[in-house]
C-alpha positions as a Markdown table, in Angstrom:
| # | Residue | x | y | z |
|---|---|---|---|---|
| 1 | Met | 100.4 | 144.3 | 49.6 |
| 2 | Ser | 98.4 | 143.3 | 52.6 |
| 3 | Ala | 95.1 | 144.9 | 53.7 |
| 4 | Thr | 95.3 | 148.2 | 55.4 |
| 5 | Lys | 95.6 | 148.1 | 59.2 |
| 6 | Glu | 93.5 | 150.7 | 60.9 |
| 7 | Tyr | 94.4 | 152.7 | 64.0 |
| 8 | Asp | 93.2 | 155.7 | 65.9 |
| 9 | Ile | 96.7 | 157.2 | 66.3 |
| 10 | Ala | 100.0 | 156.4 | 64.6 |
| 11 | Ile | 103.2 | 157.7 | 66.4 |
| 12 | Val | 106.1 | 158.0 | 64.0 |
| 13 | Gly | 109.3 | 157.8 | 66.0 |
| 14 | Gly | 109.9 | 155.8 | 69.2 |
| 15 | Gly | 112.6 | 157.8 | 70.9 |
| 16 | Leu | 112.1 | 159.1 | 74.4 |
| 17 | Val | 109.4 | 161.6 | 73.4 |
| 18 | Gly | 107.5 | 159.1 | 71.2 |
| 19 | Ile | 107.5 | 156.4 | 73.9 |
| 20 | Ser | 106.3 | 158.9 | 76.5 |
| 21 | Leu | 103.5 | 159.8 | 74.2 |
| 22 | Ala | 102.5 | 156.1 | 73.9 |
| 23 | Tyr | 102.3 | 155.8 | 77.7 |
| 24 | Ala | 100.2 | 159.0 | 78.0 |
| 25 | Leu | 97.7 | 157.8 | 75.3 |
| 26 | Gly | 97.4 | 154.5 | 77.1 |
| 27 | Glu | 96.1 | 156.3 | 80.2 |
| 28 | Leu | 93.0 | 157.6 | 78.3 |
| 29 | Lys | 89.8 | 155.8 | 78.9 |
| 30 | Pro | 88.9 | 154.1 | 76.7 |
| 31 | Ala | 92.5 | 153.8 | 75.4 |
| 32 | Pro | 92.7 | 154.6 | 71.7 |
| 33 | Lys | 94.2 | 152.0 | 69.3 |
| 34 | Val | 97.8 | 153.2 | 68.8 |
| 35 | Val | 100.7 | 152.1 | 66.7 |
| 36 | Leu | 104.3 | 153.2 | 67.5 |
| 37 | Ile | 106.7 | 153.0 | 64.6 |
| 38 | Glu | 110.4 | 153.1 | 65.3 |
| 39 | Ala | 113.3 | 152.6 | 62.8 |
| 40 | Tyr | 115.7 | 151.1 | 65.3 |
| 41 | Asp | 115.5 | 147.7 | 67.0 |
| 42 | Tyr | 114.9 | 148.2 | 70.7 |
| 43 | Ala | 116.4 | 144.8 | 71.6 |
| 44 | Ser | 119.8 | 145.2 | 69.7 |
| 45 | Leu | 120.2 | 148.8 | 68.5 |
| 46 | Pro | 118.3 | 151.3 | 70.6 |
| 47 | Pro | 117.4 | 154.7 | 69.1 |
| 48 | Pro | 120.1 | 157.4 | 69.1 |
| 49 | Ser | 118.2 | 159.3 | 71.9 |
| 50 | Phe | 119.1 | 156.3 | 74.2 |
| 51 | Asp | 122.8 | 157.4 | 74.3 |
| 52 | Ser | 125.2 | 158.4 | 77.0 |
| 53 | Arg | 124.1 | 162.0 | 77.2 |
| 54 | Thr | 122.5 | 163.2 | 80.4 |
| 55 | Val | 119.1 | 164.9 | 80.5 |
| 56 | Ala | 118.1 | 167.4 | 83.2 |
| 57 | Leu | 114.4 | 166.6 | 83.8 |
| 58 | Ser | 112.6 | 169.7 | 85.0 |
| 59 | Phe | 110.3 | 169.5 | 87.9 |
| 60 | Ser | 107.2 | 169.6 | 85.6 |
| 61 | Ser | 108.7 | 166.6 | 83.7 |
| 62 | Arg | 109.0 | 164.7 | 86.9 |
| 63 | Gln | 105.3 | 165.5 | 87.6 |
| 64 | Ile | 104.4 | 164.2 | 84.1 |
| 65 | Phe | 106.2 | 160.9 | 84.7 |
| 66 | Ser | 104.7 | 160.7 | 88.2 |
| 67 | Ala | 101.2 | 161.1 | 86.8 |
| 68 | Leu | 101.9 | 158.3 | 84.3 |
| 69 | Asn | 103.1 | 156.0 | 87.1 |
| 70 | Leu | 106.6 | 156.0 | 85.5 |
| 71 | Trp | 108.6 | 158.0 | 88.1 |
| 72 | Pro | 109.3 | 155.2 | 90.6 |
| 73 | Ala | 111.3 | 153.3 | 87.9 |
| 74 | Ile | 113.2 | 156.4 | 86.9 |
| 75 | Ala | 113.8 | 157.8 | 90.4 |
| 76 | Glu | 116.3 | 155.1 | 91.3 |
| 77 | Gln | 118.9 | 156.5 | 88.9 |
| 78 | Ala | 117.8 | 160.2 | 89.0 |
| 79 | Cys | 119.8 | 162.7 | 90.9 |
| 80 | Pro | 117.9 | 165.6 | 92.4 |
| 81 | Ile | 119.1 | 169.2 | 91.7 |
| 82 | Ser | 118.7 | 171.3 | 94.8 |
| 83 | Thr | 120.7 | 174.4 | 93.5 |
| 84 | Ile | 121.6 | 175.8 | 90.1 |
| 85 | His | 124.8 | 177.9 | 90.3 |
| 86 | Ile | 125.1 | 180.3 | 87.4 |
| 87 | Ser | 128.2 | 182.4 | 86.8 |
| 88 | Asp | 130.2 | 184.2 | 84.1 |
| 89 | Arg | 133.9 | 183.2 | 84.1 |
| 90 | Gly | 136.3 | 186.0 | 84.9 |
| 91 | His | 133.5 | 188.3 | 86.0 |
| 92 | Pro | 131.7 | 189.0 | 89.3 |
| 93 | Gly | 128.1 | 188.3 | 88.1 |
| 94 | Met | 126.5 | 185.1 | 89.5 |
| 95 | Thr | 123.2 | 183.9 | 90.9 |
| 96 | Arg | 121.9 | 180.8 | 92.6 |
| 97 | Leu | 118.5 | 179.2 | 92.1 |
| 98 | Arg | 117.3 | 177.1 | 95.0 |
| 99 | Ala | 114.6 | 174.5 | 95.4 |
| 100 | Glu | 113.8 | 175.7 | 98.9 |
| 101 | Glu | 112.6 | 179.1 | 97.5 |
| 102 | Gln | 110.0 | 177.2 | 95.6 |
| 103 | Asn | 109.0 | 175.0 | 98.6 |
| 104 | Thr | 109.9 | 171.9 | 96.6 |
| 105 | Glu | 112.3 | 169.0 | 97.1 |
| 106 | Ala | 114.2 | 169.7 | 93.8 |
| 107 | Leu | 114.3 | 172.0 | 90.8 |
| 108 | Gly | 114.8 | 169.0 | 88.6 |
| 109 | Tyr | 116.5 | 165.7 | 88.3 |
| 110 | Val | 119.5 | 164.4 | 86.2 |
| 111 | Val | 119.4 | 161.0 | 84.6 |
| 112 | Glu | 121.4 | 159.4 | 81.8 |
| 113 | Asn | 119.4 | 159.0 | 78.5 |
| 114 | Arg | 120.1 | 155.3 | 78.3 |
| 115 | Ile | 118.9 | 154.8 | 81.8 |
| 116 | Leu | 115.7 | 156.8 | 81.1 |
| 117 | Gly | 115.2 | 154.8 | 77.9 |
| 118 | Gln | 115.6 | 151.5 | 79.6 |
| 119 | Ser | 113.2 | 152.5 | 82.3 |
| 120 | Leu | 110.5 | 153.4 | 79.8 |
| 121 | Leu | 111.0 | 150.3 | 77.7 |
| 122 | Lys | 110.5 | 147.9 | 80.7 |
| 123 | Thr | 106.7 | 148.2 | 80.8 |
| 124 | Leu | 106.0 | 149.4 | 77.2 |
| 125 | Pro | 104.4 | 146.1 | 76.2 |
| 126 | Glu | 101.8 | 146.6 | 79.0 |
| 127 | Val | 100.5 | 149.9 | 77.6 |
| 128 | Asn | 96.8 | 149.8 | 76.8 |
| 129 | Gly | 95.9 | 149.7 | 73.2 |
| 130 | Leu | 99.5 | 149.9 | 71.9 |
| 131 | Gln | 101.2 | 148.0 | 69.1 |
| 132 | Val | 104.9 | 148.5 | 68.5 |
| 133 | Leu | 106.5 | 148.1 | 65.1 |
| 134 | Ala | 110.3 | 148.1 | 65.6 |
| 135 | Pro | 112.4 | 148.0 | 63.6 |
| 136 | Ala | 110.1 | 149.5 | 60.9 |
| 137 | Lys | 110.5 | 152.4 | 58.5 |
| 138 | Val | 107.9 | 154.8 | 57.2 |
| 139 | Thr | 108.4 | 155.2 | 53.4 |
| 140 | Ala | 105.4 | 157.4 | 52.5 |
| 141 | Ile | 102.7 | 159.4 | 54.0 |
| 142 | Asn | 99.4 | 160.7 | 52.7 |
| 143 | Thr | 97.3 | 163.0 | 54.8 |
| 144 | Gln | 94.8 | 163.3 | 52.0 |
| 145 | Gln | 94.3 | 167.0 | 52.3 |
| 146 | Gly | 91.9 | 168.8 | 50.0 |
| 147 | Pro | 88.7 | 170.8 | 50.1 |
| 148 | Ala | 87.0 | 170.3 | 53.5 |
| 149 | Lys | 84.1 | 168.4 | 52.1 |
| 150 | Asn | 86.4 | 165.9 | 50.3 |
| 151 | Gln | 88.9 | 165.3 | 53.1 |
| 152 | Ser | 89.2 | 161.7 | 54.3 |
| 153 | Lys | 88.5 | 160.5 | 57.8 |
| 154 | Ser | 92.0 | 159.0 | 58.0 |
| 155 | Ala | 95.6 | 159.4 | 56.8 |
| 156 | Thr | 97.8 | 156.6 | 55.5 |
| 157 | Leu | 101.4 | 155.5 | 56.0 |
| 158 | Ser | 103.4 | 153.1 | 53.9 |
| 159 | Val | 105.7 | 151.1 | 56.2 |
| 160 | Glu | 108.4 | 148.5 | 55.7 |
| 161 | Glu | 108.9 | 145.9 | 58.5 |
| 162 | Asn | 111.2 | 143.0 | 58.1 |
| 163 | Gly | 111.1 | 143.3 | 54.3 |
| 164 | Ala | 107.3 | 143.3 | 54.2 |
| 165 | Lys | 105.3 | 146.3 | 53.0 |
| 166 | Ile | 102.4 | 147.4 | 55.2 |
| 167 | Thr | 99.8 | 150.1 | 54.8 |
| 168 | Leu | 98.5 | 151.7 | 57.9 |
| 169 | Ser | 95.6 | 154.2 | 58.3 |
| 170 | Ala | 95.0 | 156.5 | 61.3 |
| 171 | Lys | 92.7 | 159.3 | 62.3 |
| 172 | Leu | 95.8 | 161.1 | 63.5 |
| 173 | Ile | 99.5 | 160.8 | 62.8 |
| 174 | Ile | 101.9 | 162.3 | 65.4 |
| 175 | Ala | 105.4 | 162.9 | 64.1 |
| 176 | Ala | 108.0 | 162.4 | 66.8 |
| 177 | Asp | 110.8 | 161.4 | 64.4 |
| 178 | Gly | 113.5 | 164.0 | 65.3 |
| 179 | Thr | 115.2 | 166.9 | 63.8 |
| 180 | Glu | 115.6 | 165.3 | 60.4 |
| 181 | Ser | 111.9 | 164.3 | 60.5 |
| 182 | Phe | 111.0 | 162.1 | 57.4 |
| 183 | Ile | 107.4 | 163.2 | 57.8 |
| 184 | Arg | 108.3 | 166.9 | 57.7 |
| 185 | Gln | 110.5 | 166.4 | 54.7 |
| 186 | Ser | 108.0 | 164.2 | 52.8 |
| 187 | Leu | 105.3 | 166.9 | 53.1 |
| 188 | Gly | 107.7 | 169.7 | 52.2 |
| 189 | Ile | 107.1 | 171.5 | 55.5 |
| 190 | Thr | 109.9 | 174.0 | 56.1 |
| 191 | Gln | 111.8 | 174.7 | 59.2 |
| 192 | Arg | 113.8 | 177.7 | 60.3 |
| 193 | His | 117.4 | 176.9 | 61.1 |
| 194 | Trp | 120.1 | 178.9 | 62.9 |
| 195 | Asp | 123.6 | 177.4 | 63.1 |
| 196 | Tyr | 125.5 | 178.4 | 66.2 |
| 197 | His | 128.8 | 177.2 | 64.7 |
| 198 | Gln | 129.3 | 175.4 | 68.0 |
| 199 | Ser | 129.5 | 171.8 | 69.1 |
| 200 | Ala | 128.6 | 170.2 | 72.4 |
| 201 | Val | 131.3 | 167.9 | 73.9 |
| 202 | Ile | 129.7 | 165.6 | 76.4 |
| 203 | Ala | 131.2 | 163.2 | 78.9 |
| 204 | Asn | 130.6 | 161.9 | 82.4 |
| 205 | Ile | 133.3 | 162.9 | 84.9 |
| 206 | Ala | 134.2 | 161.8 | 88.5 |
| 207 | Leu | 135.4 | 164.1 | 91.3 |
| 208 | Asp | 137.0 | 163.6 | 94.7 |
| 209 | Thr | 134.3 | 165.6 | 96.6 |
| 210 | Pro | 130.5 | 165.3 | 96.8 |
| 211 | His | 128.5 | 167.4 | 94.4 |
| 212 | Asn | 125.8 | 168.2 | 97.0 |
| 213 | Asn | 123.2 | 168.1 | 94.3 |
| 214 | Ile | 124.4 | 171.4 | 92.8 |
| 215 | Ala | 124.3 | 171.9 | 89.1 |
| 216 | Tyr | 126.7 | 174.5 | 87.5 |
| 217 | Glu | 126.0 | 176.6 | 84.5 |
| 218 | Arg | 129.2 | 178.6 | 83.7 |
| 219 | Phe | 129.5 | 180.9 | 80.8 |
| 220 | Thr | 133.0 | 181.2 | 79.2 |
| 221 | Gln | 134.5 | 183.0 | 76.2 |
| 222 | Ser | 134.2 | 179.9 | 74.1 |
| 223 | Gly | 130.6 | 179.2 | 75.2 |
| 224 | Pro | 128.5 | 177.8 | 78.1 |
| 225 | Met | 129.5 | 174.8 | 80.2 |
| 226 | Ala | 127.2 | 172.8 | 82.3 |
| 227 | Leu | 127.9 | 170.3 | 85.1 |
| 228 | Leu | 124.9 | 168.2 | 86.1 |
| 229 | Pro | 125.1 | 166.0 | 89.3 |
| 230 | Leu | 124.7 | 162.3 | 88.7 |
| 231 | Val | 124.0 | 159.3 | 90.9 |
| 232 | Gly | 127.2 | 157.6 | 92.0 |
| 233 | Phe | 128.3 | 154.5 | 90.2 |
| 234 | Glu | 130.7 | 151.8 | 91.5 |
| 235 | Gln | 134.1 | 153.4 | 92.1 |
| 236 | Asp | 133.0 | 156.8 | 90.9 |
| 237 | Glu | 130.9 | 157.9 | 93.9 |
| 238 | His | 130.8 | 161.6 | 93.0 |
| 239 | Arg | 129.8 | 162.1 | 89.3 |
| 240 | Tyr | 128.8 | 164.9 | 87.0 |
| 241 | Gly | 127.5 | 164.9 | 83.4 |
| 242 | Leu | 129.4 | 167.5 | 81.4 |
| 243 | Val | 128.1 | 169.6 | 78.5 |
| 244 | Trp | 131.0 | 171.7 | 77.1 |
| 245 | Thr | 130.1 | 174.1 | 74.3 |
| 246 | Val | 133.1 | 174.8 | 72.0 |
| 247 | Pro | 133.5 | 176.6 | 68.7 |
| 248 | Gln | 133.0 | 174.2 | 65.8 |
| 249 | Gln | 136.6 | 174.7 | 64.6 |
| 250 | Asn | 138.0 | 173.7 | 68.0 |
| 251 | Thr | 135.9 | 170.5 | 68.4 |
| 252 | Glu | 138.5 | 168.1 | 67.0 |
| 253 | His | 141.2 | 169.5 | 69.2 |
| 254 | Val | 139.1 | 169.1 | 72.3 |
| 255 | Met | 138.0 | 165.6 | 71.4 |
| 256 | Gln | 141.6 | 164.5 | 70.8 |
| 257 | Leu | 143.0 | 165.7 | 74.1 |
| 258 | Asp | 144.0 | 162.9 | 76.4 |
| 259 | Asp | 142.0 | 162.4 | 79.6 |
| 260 | Gln | 144.6 | 164.3 | 81.7 |
| 261 | Ala | 144.7 | 167.3 | 79.4 |
| 262 | Phe | 141.0 | 167.3 | 79.0 |
| 263 | Ala | 140.5 | 167.3 | 82.8 |
| 264 | Ala | 143.1 | 170.1 | 83.2 |
| 265 | Glu | 141.2 | 172.3 | 80.7 |
| 266 | Leu | 137.9 | 171.7 | 82.6 |
| 267 | Gln | 139.5 | 172.4 | 86.0 |
| 268 | Lys | 140.9 | 175.7 | 84.6 |
| 269 | Arg | 137.4 | 176.8 | 83.5 |
| 270 | Phe | 135.5 | 175.7 | 86.7 |
| 271 | Gly | 138.2 | 176.3 | 89.3 |
| 272 | Arg | 138.4 | 174.3 | 92.5 |
| 273 | Arg | 134.9 | 174.9 | 93.8 |
| 274 | Ile | 133.8 | 171.5 | 92.3 |
| 275 | Gly | 136.8 | 169.6 | 93.7 |
| 276 | Lys | 139.4 | 167.7 | 91.8 |
| 277 | Ile | 138.5 | 165.9 | 88.6 |
| 278 | Thr | 139.7 | 162.3 | 89.0 |
| 279 | Arg | 138.4 | 160.5 | 85.9 |
| 280 | Val | 136.9 | 161.4 | 82.5 |
| 281 | Gly | 134.5 | 159.0 | 80.8 |
| 282 | Glu | 134.0 | 158.4 | 77.1 |
| 283 | Arg | 133.5 | 161.6 | 75.1 |
| 284 | Ala | 131.1 | 162.4 | 72.2 |
| 285 | Ser | 130.3 | 165.6 | 70.3 |
| 286 | Tyr | 127.4 | 166.9 | 68.2 |
| 287 | Pro | 126.8 | 170.2 | 66.3 |
| 288 | Leu | 124.5 | 172.8 | 67.8 |
| 289 | Gly | 121.7 | 174.7 | 66.2 |
| 290 | Leu | 118.2 | 176.0 | 66.6 |
| 291 | Asn | 115.4 | 174.6 | 64.5 |
| 292 | His | 111.7 | 175.5 | 64.5 |
| 293 | Ile | 109.1 | 174.0 | 62.2 |
| 294 | Ser | 106.8 | 176.4 | 60.2 |
| 295 | Glu | 103.6 | 174.4 | 60.7 |
| 296 | His | 103.1 | 172.4 | 63.9 |
| 297 | Val | 99.8 | 170.9 | 62.7 |
| 298 | Gln | 98.0 | 170.0 | 59.5 |
| 299 | His | 94.9 | 168.0 | 58.7 |
| 300 | Arg | 95.4 | 164.7 | 60.6 |
| 301 | Leu | 99.0 | 165.5 | 61.5 |
| 302 | Ala | 100.8 | 167.0 | 64.5 |
| 303 | Phe | 104.5 | 167.4 | 65.3 |
| 304 | Ile | 106.1 | 167.0 | 68.8 |
| 305 | Gly | 109.6 | 167.0 | 70.3 |
| 306 | Asn | 112.6 | 167.5 | 68.1 |
| 307 | Ala | 110.5 | 167.0 | 65.0 |
| 308 | Ala | 109.0 | 170.4 | 65.9 |
| 309 | His | 111.9 | 172.2 | 67.6 |
| 310 | Thr | 115.5 | 171.6 | 68.4 |
| 311 | Leu | 117.3 | 173.8 | 71.0 |
| 312 | His | 120.8 | 174.6 | 72.2 |
| 313 | Pro | 121.4 | 172.6 | 75.4 |
| 314 | Val | 122.4 | 175.7 | 77.4 |
| 315 | Ala | 119.2 | 175.8 | 79.4 |
| 316 | Gly | 118.5 | 172.0 | 79.4 |
| 317 | Gln | 115.0 | 172.5 | 78.0 |
| 318 | Gly | 115.0 | 170.3 | 74.8 |
| 319 | Phe | 113.5 | 167.1 | 76.1 |
| 320 | Asn | 111.4 | 168.9 | 78.7 |
| 321 | Leu | 109.8 | 171.0 | 75.9 |
| 322 | Gly | 109.0 | 167.8 | 74.0 |
| 323 | Leu | 107.5 | 166.2 | 77.1 |
| 324 | Arg | 105.3 | 169.2 | 77.6 |
| 325 | Asp | 104.2 | 168.8 | 74.0 |
| 326 | Val | 103.2 | 165.2 | 74.9 |
| 327 | Ala | 101.2 | 166.3 | 77.9 |
| 328 | Ala | 99.4 | 169.0 | 75.9 |
| 329 | Ile | 98.5 | 167.0 | 72.8 |
| 330 | Val | 97.1 | 164.1 | 74.9 |
| 331 | Glu | 94.9 | 166.5 | 76.9 |
| 332 | Val | 93.6 | 168.0 | 73.6 |
| 333 | Ile | 92.9 | 164.5 | 72.3 |
| 334 | Lys | 91.2 | 163.6 | 75.6 |
| 335 | Thr | 88.9 | 166.7 | 75.3 |
| 336 | Ala | 88.1 | 166.0 | 71.7 |
| 337 | Ile | 87.1 | 162.4 | 72.5 |
| 338 | Glu | 84.9 | 163.5 | 75.4 |
| 339 | Asn | 83.2 | 166.1 | 73.0 |
| 340 | Glu | 82.8 | 163.4 | 70.3 |
| 341 | Gln | 85.0 | 165.4 | 67.9 |
| 342 | Asp | 87.3 | 163.9 | 65.2 |
| 343 | Ile | 90.8 | 163.9 | 66.8 |
| 344 | Gly | 92.4 | 164.5 | 63.4 |
| 345 | Glu | 90.4 | 167.5 | 62.4 |
| 346 | Leu | 92.4 | 170.7 | 61.9 |
| 347 | Glu | 90.1 | 172.6 | 64.2 |
| 348 | Val | 91.0 | 170.2 | 67.1 |
| 349 | Leu | 94.8 | 170.2 | 66.3 |
| 350 | Asn | 94.9 | 174.0 | 66.1 |
| 351 | Glu | 94.0 | 173.9 | 69.8 |
| 352 | Tyr | 97.3 | 172.0 | 70.5 |
| 353 | Ala | 99.3 | 174.4 | 68.3 |
| 354 | Lys | 97.8 | 177.5 | 70.0 |
| 355 | Trp | 98.4 | 176.0 | 73.4 |
| 356 | Arg | 102.0 | 175.3 | 72.7 |
| 357 | Ser | 103.0 | 178.5 | 70.9 |
| 358 | Lys | 103.8 | 180.6 | 74.0 |
| 359 | Asp | 106.0 | 177.9 | 75.6 |
| 360 | His | 107.8 | 177.2 | 72.3 |
| 361 | Asn | 108.4 | 180.8 | 71.5 |
| 362 | Thr | 109.4 | 181.8 | 75.1 |
| 363 | Thr | 111.7 | 178.9 | 75.5 |
| 364 | Met | 113.4 | 179.3 | 72.1 |
| 365 | Met | 113.9 | 183.0 | 72.5 |
| 366 | Phe | 115.2 | 182.6 | 76.1 |
| 367 | Thr | 117.7 | 179.8 | 75.0 |
| 368 | Asp | 118.8 | 181.7 | 71.9 |
| 369 | Ala | 119.3 | 184.9 | 73.9 |
| 370 | Leu | 121.5 | 183.1 | 76.5 |
| 371 | Val | 123.7 | 181.7 | 73.8 |
| 372 | Arg | 124.1 | 185.0 | 72.0 |
| 373 | Val | 124.5 | 187.3 | 75.0 |
| 374 | Phe | 126.9 | 185.1 | 76.9 |
| 375 | Ser | 129.0 | 184.3 | 73.9 |
| 376 | Asn | 129.6 | 187.9 | 73.1 |
| 377 | Asn | 132.7 | 189.6 | 74.6 |
| 378 | Phe | 131.8 | 193.1 | 73.5 |
| 379 | Thr | 132.3 | 195.2 | 76.7 |
| 380 | Pro | 128.7 | 196.6 | 77.0 |
| 381 | Phe | 127.3 | 193.1 | 76.7 |
| 382 | Val | 129.7 | 191.9 | 79.4 |
| 383 | Ile | 128.7 | 194.7 | 81.8 |
| 384 | Ala | 124.9 | 194.2 | 81.1 |
| 385 | Arg | 124.9 | 190.5 | 81.5 |
| 386 | Asn | 126.8 | 190.6 | 84.8 |
| 387 | Ala | 124.5 | 193.4 | 86.1 |
| 388 | Gly | 121.6 | 191.1 | 85.2 |
| 389 | Leu | 123.1 | 188.2 | 87.1 |
| 390 | Val | 123.8 | 190.4 | 90.1 |
| 391 | Ala | 120.2 | 191.8 | 90.0 |
| 392 | Met | 118.8 | 188.2 | 89.7 |
| 393 | Asp | 120.7 | 187.2 | 92.8 |
| 394 | Leu | 119.5 | 190.3 | 94.8 |
| 395 | Ile | 115.9 | 190.6 | 93.6 |
| 396 | Ser | 113.8 | 187.7 | 94.7 |
| 397 | Pro | 110.9 | 188.1 | 92.3 |
| 398 | Leu | 113.2 | 188.0 | 89.3 |
| 399 | Arg | 115.1 | 185.0 | 90.6 |
| 400 | Lys | 111.8 | 183.1 | 91.4 |
| 401 | Arg | 110.5 | 183.8 | 87.9 |
| 402 | Leu | 113.7 | 182.4 | 86.3 |
| 403 | Thr | 113.4 | 179.4 | 88.7 |
| 404 | Arg | 109.8 | 178.7 | 87.6 |
| 405 | His | 111.0 | 178.8 | 84.0 |
| 406 | Ala | 113.8 | 176.3 | 84.8 |
| 407 | Met | 111.2 | 174.1 | 86.5 |
| 408 | Gly | 109.2 | 173.9 | 83.2 |
| 409 | Tyr | 106.2 | 176.1 | 84.1 |
| 410 | Ile | 105.7 | 178.4 | 81.2 |
| 411 | Gly | 102.2 | 179.4 | 80.0 |
| 412 | Lys | 99.3 | 177.0 | 80.6 |
| 413 | Ala | 100.2 | 174.0 | 82.6 |
| 414 | Ser | 98.7 | 170.6 | 81.5 |
| 415 | Leu | 97.0 | 168.2 | 83.9 |
| 416 | Leu | 100.0 | 165.9 | 83.7 |
| 417 | Ala | 102.5 | 168.7 | 84.4 |
| 418 | Arg | 100.5 | 169.4 | 87.6 |
| 419 | Gly | 100.9 | 165.8 | 88.6 |
| 420 | Leu | 97.2 | 165.0 | 87.9 |
| 421 | Gly | 96.0 | 161.9 | 86.0 |
| 422 | Leu | 94.1 | 162.0 | 82.8 |
C-alpha cells in the first residue's frame, strides 16, 4: 500500500455532473487541489451518461456553462428552444411557453449527451488543480465521524487504479456517482424510491419539415411524450430527440416494432403538425422512477446530481437540477474558503443542503405531479388538467411563472446561474 495522497476535494463520479463540478472548482482562486475518480475509461469506454440520449439544457444551465467559459464549445451542436408546446392528446387543453415573453433568445437548448460529454472532455486536462483517475474504482470510504472533538480533518477513500490500491484523503468528498451511488450504499444512507412502472423509449427521428425550434410535450393515455429539436446532421436536416413514456409491460412491444411501424405509432400520437417522420434512429429504453436521498450532507461529504435525486424526464429537469447543485456547492465552498472555514465541516455543508432544499422539493413535486395527473384518465382529473392548461395559456402571470421554472430559476439563484464568474 502506497502512502496516502492528500487533496482538498475528491469528486467520486466523472459523468456530466462530476466533470462540470471539476471545471467549476478549477475557477476558484486559488484553485483547490481536486481529484476526479471515474470508473469508466474516457478514452475507450465513456461513462453511461455520455450516451445517445438528448438533454434539454435550461437557460440557467446555459448561463452556468457560459460563466465557466464552456458554452462556445457546446453551442455549435446545441439547438435553441424558442417555444414549448404543451398539449393533452384528445382534449382541447394546451399552452405555449415562448422565449420572447422572457425577453431572452431561448428557453433552453437541446444537445445530445455524447456531444456534451465530448465538449467537456476536450479541455478537462487544462482545469486548474485537477487530477483525473480514470478508470479507477472506489472500494471503501471512511468519513471518520464521531464526537465533534474527535472528528478528523479529512476523510479517506480506498481506490483501485490499474490493479494498484491507493489511499486518498480529502477535506471534502463530493459524491456524483449516480442513482446507484456506491458512496451512499457504503454508508448505509437511505433513499426514497417511487417506481412509476413506466419506461422511457428514446430515439432520434428525422422529419420532412423544419422544427422551427419548437419543443413538444404531449400527454397521452400511456404517458407523456416529448420531442426536442436537434441540430441537423448530414442527410437528416430536420431532427428531433424523442422521449416516449410507455407502461413497463409495453416496453418490449414498442422496442420490437420495425422502424415503419414505430414511426406510424408516433405519427398517430403527434398528428401532422410536426410533419412526416422520414427516419427513426437507434432506440434504447430505461425504467423510470423517482429517487431522493435522505441525507444530502454528512461530515466531510456531500451528494450532488443523480446520487442525490433522480427524476422522471417529463419536465427535462434531471441534469439541470444536478448542474444547479454544482453551482450552489461551489459557491458555498468559495464562501467558506474566503471566511477561512473548513470546507468539510458539517456547519458549512448544511448551508449547501439548506440552499438546495427548495429547488429539490419544488422540482420533484412538480415533476411527480405532472406524471400522476397526466397519466390519470379519471374524468375529473381530465377536466381539471385541461382547464389548467387553458388557464395557463390565457393568464400571462401563470404562464410566465411556469416558463421561469422551465428555465431553471427556482429559489435562490447562484452566481453561475446568473452568468457571473466565481
